[in-house]
C-alpha positions in Angstrom: 267.3 78.6 46.1 266.7 78.5 49.9 266.8 80.9 52.8 270.2 82.2 53.8 269.1 82.6 57.5 267.9 80.1 60.1 264.7 82.0 61.0 263.4 84.1 58.0 260.9 85.9 60.2 263.3 86.8 63.0 266.4 88.2 61.2 269.1 89.8 63.3 271.2 92.4 61.4 274.5 94.0 62.1 275.2 97.5 60.9 278.7 98.7 60.0 279.5 102.4 59.4 280.3 105.3 59.3 282.2 107.4 56.7 282.4 111.1 56.2 279.2 112.6 54.7 277.4 109.2 54.9 274.7 108.8 57.6 273.3 105.4 56.6 273.9 103.7 60.0 271.4 106.3 61.4 268.8 106.1 58.6 269.0 102.5 57.7 268.9 101.3 61.3 265.9 103.5 61.9 264.1 102.1 58.8 264.2 98.7 60.6 263.9 99.6 64.2 262.1 103.0 64.3 263.9 105.8 66.1 263.9 108.3 68.9 262.1 111.1 67.1 263.1 113.9 69.5 266.8 113.0 69.6 267.0 112.2 65.9 265.6 115.6 65.0 267.8 117.5 67.4 271.0 115.5 67.3 271.5 113.7 64.0 274.5 115.2 62.2 272.8 114.6 58.9 269.7 116.9 59.0 268.3 115.4 55.8 267.7 112.1 57.7 265.1 113.3 60.2 263.7 115.5 57.5 262.5 112.5 55.5 262.0 110.1 58.5 259.7 112.5 60.2 257.4 112.6 57.1 256.5 108.9 57.7 253.9 107.9 60.3 255.6 106.2 63.1 253.5 103.1 62.9 254.5 102.6 59.3 258.2 102.5 60.0 259.8 99.0 60.3 260.4 95.9 58.2 258.5 93.0 59.6 260.7 90.2 60.8 264.0 92.0 60.7 265.8 94.3 63.2 269.3 95.8 63.4 270.5 94.4 66.7 274.3 95.3 66.6 276.2 98.3 65.4 279.9 99.0 64.8 281.6 102.3 63.7 285.3 103.0 63.4 284.7 105.6 66.2 282.8 104.0 69.1 281.2 107.3 70.0 279.5 107.2 66.5 278.2 103.7 67.2 276.9 104.7 70.6 275.1 107.7 69.1 273.5 105.5 66.4 272.5 103.0 69.1 270.7 105.8 71.0 269.0 107.5 68.1 268.1 104.4 66.0 267.3 102.0 68.9 270.1 99.5 68.2 270.5 97.5 71.5 274.1 96.4 71.1 277.3 98.3 70.4 280.4 96.2 69.6 284.1 97.1 69.7 285.0 95.1 66.7 283.0 93.9 63.7 284.1 90.4 64.4 282.1 90.4 67.6 279.0 90.2 65.5 279.8 86.6 64.3 277.2 84.3 65.8 275.1 87.1 67.1 273.6 88.3 63.8 272.3 86.5 60.7 273.5 89.0 58.2 275.5 92.3 58.1 275.0 95.6 56.3 278.2 97.4 55.4 276.8 100.9 55.3 280.0 102.7 54.2 280.2 104.3 50.7 284.0 104.3 50.1 284.5 101.5 47.6 288.2 101.0 48.3 287.3 99.9 51.9 284.8 97.3 51.0 287.1 94.3 50.4 288.7 94.9 53.8 285.3 95.3 55.6 283.7 92.4 53.8 286.5 89.8 54.0 285.9 88.4 57.5 282.2 88.0 57.0 282.5 86.5 53.5 285.1 84.0 54.8 282.8 83.1 57.6 279.7 82.7 55.4 277.8 85.7 56.6 275.5 87.2 54.0 276.1 90.9 53.3 274.5 94.0 51.9 277.4 96.3 50.8 276.6 100.0 50.2 277.3 101.5 46.8 279.7 101.4 45.1 280.7 97.9 45.7 284.3 98.8 44.8 286.2 101.5 42.9 289.3 99.8 41.4 290.0 96.8 39.2 291.8 94.6 41.8 288.9 94.8 44.2 286.4 94.0 41.5 288.3 90.9 40.6 288.2 89.9 44.3 284.5 90.3 44.5 284.1 88.3 41.2 286.2 85.5 42.7 284.2 85.5 45.9 281.0 85.3 43.9 282.3 82.4 41.9 283.2 80.7 45.2 279.6 81.0 46.4 279.8 84.0 48.7 276.4 85.6 49.5 276.4 89.3 49.1 274.6 92.1 47.1 275.3 95.7 46.5 273.1 98.4 45.0 272.3 102.0 45.0 268.9 103.0 46.6 268.2 105.1 43.5 267.5 101.9 41.5 264.5 101.5 43.7 263.3 105.1 43.4 259.5 105.1 42.8 259.8 108.0 40.5 262.0 106.1 38.0 260.4 102.6 38.1 257.7 103.3 35.5 260.6 103.8 32.9 262.4 100.6 33.7 262.7 99.0 30.3 259.5 100.8 29.4 259.8 104.1 27.5 258.1 103.2 24.3 256.3 106.6 24.2 259.7 108.2 23.9 260.7 106.2 20.9 264.3 105.1 20.6 266.5 106.5 23.3 269.0 109.1 22.1 270.1 111.3 25.1 270.0 110.9 28.8 271.3 113.4 31.3 271.3 113.3 35.1 272.5 115.7 37.8 273.9 114.3 41.1 275.5 115.9 44.2 278.9 115.1 45.7 281.6 113.2 43.7 281.8 110.6 41.0 283.7 108.1 43.2 280.8 107.8 45.7 277.7 109.2 44.0 278.3 108.5 40.3 276.8 105.1 41.0 273.6 106.7 42.1 273.1 108.1 38.6 274.4 105.0 36.9 272.0 102.7 38.8 269.1 105.0 38.1 269.8 104.9 34.4 270.8 101.2 34.1 267.4 99.6 34.6 265.9 102.0 32.0 268.3 101.2 29.2 269.6 97.8 30.4 273.1 96.4 29.8 275.3 97.4 26.9 277.5 100.4 27.8 280.3 100.9 25.4 282.6 103.6 26.7 283.1 106.2 29.4 284.8 109.6 29.3 285.3 111.8 32.4 285.5 114.9 30.2 285.9 117.6 32.8 287.6 116.2 36.0 288.0 118.9 38.5 288.0 119.1 42.3 284.3 119.0 43.3 283.1 118.4 39.8 282.9 115.6 37.2 281.2 115.6 33.9 281.0 112.0 32.6 280.0 111.0 29.1 278.9 107.4 28.5 277.8 105.7 25.3 275.2 102.9 25.3 274.8 100.3 22.6 271.1 101.4 22.1 272.4 104.5 20.5 272.0 106.9 23.5 274.6 109.3 24.8 274.5 109.6 28.6 275.8 112.7 30.4 276.2 112.6 34.2 277.1 115.8 36.1 278.4 115.3 39.6 279.0 118.5 41.6 279.5 119.0 45.3 277.2 122.1 45.2 274.3 120.5 43.3 271.2 120.2 45.6 269.9 116.9 44.4 268.9 114.8 41.4 267.0 115.3 38.2 266.8 112.9 35.2 266.0 113.7 31.6 265.2 111.1 29.0 265.1 112.2 25.3 264.1 109.8 22.6 263.4 110.3 18.9 259.6 110.6 19.6 259.4 112.3 23.0 261.1 113.3 26.2 260.5 113.0 30.0 261.9 114.8 33.0 261.8 113.1 36.4 262.8 114.6 39.8 263.8 112.3 42.6 262.0 113.2 45.8 261.3 110.3 48.1 264.6 109.1 49.8 262.8 107.1 52.5 260.9 105.0 50.0 264.0 104.2 48.0 266.1 103.3 51.1 263.3 101.2 52.5 262.8 99.3 49.2 266.5 98.6 49.1 266.4 97.1 52.6 263.3 95.1 51.8 265.1 93.7 48.7 267.9 92.6 51.0 265.6 91.0 53.5 263.8 89.1 50.6 267.3 88.0 49.4 268.0 86.6 52.9 264.7 84.8 52.9 264.9 83.3 49.5 268.5 83.2 48.5 267.6 84.9 45.2 269.5 88.0 44.3 267.2 91.0 43.5 269.8 92.2 41.0 271.9 89.9 38.8 275.5 90.0 39.8 276.4 90.6 36.2 274.7 93.9 36.3 276.6 94.9 39.4 279.9 94.0 37.7 279.1 96.1 34.6 278.1 99.0 36.8 281.4 98.8 38.7 283.3 98.8 35.4 281.6 102.1 34.6 282.5 103.6 38.0 286.1 102.4 37.7 286.3 103.6 34.1 285.1 107.1 35.1 287.8 107.2 37.8 290.5 106.0 35.4 289.4 108.4 32.7 289.6 111.3 35.1 293.1 110.4 36.1 294.1 110.2 32.5 292.8 113.6 31.5 289.5 112.5 30.1 290.7 109.5 28.1 287.9 107.4 26.5 287.8 104.1 28.3 286.2 101.2 26.4 283.9 98.8 28.4 284.2 95.1 27.4 
């Protein structure tokens, strides 16, 4: 493979956002560009963002050789605010204005049903993309992304939780626990947008091979999703809008482990570093086949909830 950008050490990125409850244009742009600490702390509408940004020494913030140079939001006032707080020099009125001005684009919105629409122009014009999780949330859109991949489009999508430093020691490495039997994880917000955070935390641990999905208690503000994996493990994911944050429990036939997610900045930065490395090498950090299986799980959870908890087989 070869670089997807003309100058691998001077990568210009466009940022697209924002959606309700998702402040990635602020935080992800700041991870590349640094930020106005005083204004971010006082004005960012997502207080968790300055809370973790401010823990990092200013001279350690940034990804060498890459900057967010352009930003677009559906509301221009949002883009102007991101520009001021996260030091993005250019605000555009339409995403299409980024063509020729940036080397790659980050779609920082987390509503899967919007991603085909937001990605189409850039894919059709050969612009590499990082698409926020979940890549999609319905079968038709998944088929479209599969078709684009087969046609050679350059894009990746991932949850930052895959890169959480707390979970990495268990990636395909839990021998002290014996054979995996039960996994449970708590996750805030809703399955449609945050279920993928839990799924992509668990997936690198157990690997591919999910068999079925049941959204056994679909209610407003709450989902309890049961998955079966071919390794013999039952997986239970609890999404609730009033859960504070995330905790993972792994139970095998010889031991157990409990892991609490704590470092948002590290996981977000490692996701962005993986994207930059993809742009420099052309090698996906995550096989597309894994993303496809994960999207099948997201979609099955949605469909199961709509069908009163019906068990959906994954094939």
